[in-house]
C-alpha positions, 0 to 999 in steps of 0.5 A, a space after each residue: 779067521 786071520 789065517 783065511 783072511 791073510 790067505 785071501 789077502 794073499 790070493 788077491 795080491 797075486 793077481 797084481 804084476 811087477 810091470 817090469 819083470 811081469 811077475 806077480 808080487 807075492 812069487 816074486 818076494 816082493 810081498 813082505 810082512 803080511 799082517 791080517 788081524 780082526 780086519 786090519 790088514 798091514 803089509 809092504 812091498 819090497 822094492 829097489 830104492 831107485 824103482 820107489 817112485 815109479 812103483 807107486 801105482 803098484 802100492 796104490 793097487 795093492 792096497 786097493 786089492 787088499 782093501 777089496 778082500 771080504 772081511 777087510 775093514 781097512 788096508 795099508 800098503 807101504 813101500 820098503 827099499 832093500 839094498 840086496 834087492 837088484 833092479 830088473 834088467 828089462 828094456 824098460 829099466 832105464 826109464 823106470 829108474 829116472 822116476 816116472 810116476 807111472 808104470 810104463 808111463 800110463 796115465 791115471 783113469 780120468 777122476 782118480 788120483 795118481 795114488 790113493 794115499 801118500 808114503 807114510 811121513 808125507 802128504 797132507 795134515 790129518 785130523 783137521 777136525 780137532 782144535 788141538 793135539 797134545 803129545 804125552 811124551 817121554 824119553 824112556 819107559 817106565 815113567 808112568 806116561 800112560 798113566 799120566 796121559 790117561 788121566 790128563 784126558 780123563 780131566 779134561 773131558 770132566 771139564 767139559 771138553 770133547 776129548 779123544 785119546 790115541 794110544 800111539 804105542 804099537 809095540 806095547 799099547 796099554 790103553 785096553 788095560 788102563 781104560 779097562 775093556 777089550 771091546 773090538 771096534 766096529 766099522 761103518 762104511 770102511 771107518 772104524 768106530 773109536 771106543 767111548 770109556 770115561 767120557 772119551 773117545 779112544 783108539 788103540 792097536 790093542 783093541 784091534 789084536 790079541 792081548 798076547 799078539 806081539 806085533 813084529 813089524 818093521 818102522 814102515 809098518 808101524 807108520 802105516 798103523 798110526 796113519 790108519 788109526 789117525 786118518 781111518 778112524 771116525 774121530 768126528 769133531 773134538 776139542 782136545 786129542 791126546 796122544 799117548 807116544 811111545 817112549 824114545 824119539 824113533 819113527 812114530 814120533 816123527 810120523 806123528 809130528 810130520 802128519 798131524 799139527 801138534 799144539 805142543 808136547 808134554 814130557 813125563 819124567 821121574 826126578 832121577 837122573 838116568 831119566 832126565 837125561 832121556 827127558 832132555 833128549 825128548 824135548 830136543 826132539 820136539 824142538 827139532 821138529 818145530 813143536 812146542 814143548 808145553 811143560 815137564 811133569 815130574 812123576 813118581 815125585 815122591 813116594 807116600 806109604 798108604 799105611 802111615 802117610 810118610 813121604 820118601 824121596 826114592 827116585 830123588 825129587 825136584 829134578 824135573 823142576 831144575 830140569 825145566 828151569 835149566 831149558 827154559 821150559 814151564 814145570 806143570 806140576 809133580 805126581 806122587 808115587 802112590 799105590 792107589 794111583 797104580 791099583 786104579 790104572 791096572 783095574 782100568 779105573 783112572 783115579 781122576 774118575 775113581 776118586 775124584 775127591 783125592 790130592 792125587 786127582 787134583 793134581 792131575 786136573 791142575 795139570 789139565 786145567 793149565 794146559 788148557 789155558 795154554 792151549 787158549 793162549 796158543 790159539 790166539 796166535 799163529 799155529 805151529 805146524 811142520 814146514 
């Protein structure tokens, strides 16, 4: 199905021509990275850097052409610039190199915008119906960030809030496993309906592609996919959205901070020095993009034996607390390395829901309640967004 959809999209794009060279975008080699899976279409047009602005109308037309193909739920096209692509040598090249907004200087049709959507990382803020958006992040992978994000989201929902959970990790989505569902989202009126699970509205690229499908996409494609999940999903009115960020400080983090008004970020780290170094980078990154850091969480703070209850500091202990104090941010709490948390996460049943009476569930709830209070305090002052 995906192959036939790809061919149909390719055929539709072959009807579009570069206004300067006269070649269609397929045979000219402009089309790059076409991916069509479960109705979600992503592709790029490779163009010379100096023509990027002038070719925005072609990008918008390509996006519309792909979206019009039967079976396509949503389509995203981005422009990518590569140094090895020469600018066409035609009589019109000089004028367009100076940044005209439309091919051949043509004005847009009456009642239409100059572009169907802004380039990734640009344009108006998304998710206007969400009161508060929290990014749960880590400087490195393997620290239990996704488990923490899911349990915090479930705890906030159990506290009576309308909560959304977005898996922003395009390369390594874990939400389908942790929520215990492989259900495919449906689409209505060109918009994707998020899945409902454990009192949450949830969305992940993992719901849209097969489990073992690798996402071999360049940065602009990742940003386009994120913007689809932010702007083309029917999230509705929410009190809180928890964004499970990918590890690191790259394109995805920048896109999220530019396109949604983050109320704050929570950094998850283990106590060991090598993890704290990366957590420090995460804190500084959010500070640079003017997103307040709500606090640090020390995950895997200590190991608790399931048989005798003995505790051991496998990764050290107290490192995140000390780092939070040093950096002047709040320490939100510590979470143990316990077998039951991992087993329930792998089974798709967050411990906050499956074992609400447990000490571990209580720790997640306490952190969630503290975050809720902090969001309420922040709402009384000015809201901080990217300039």
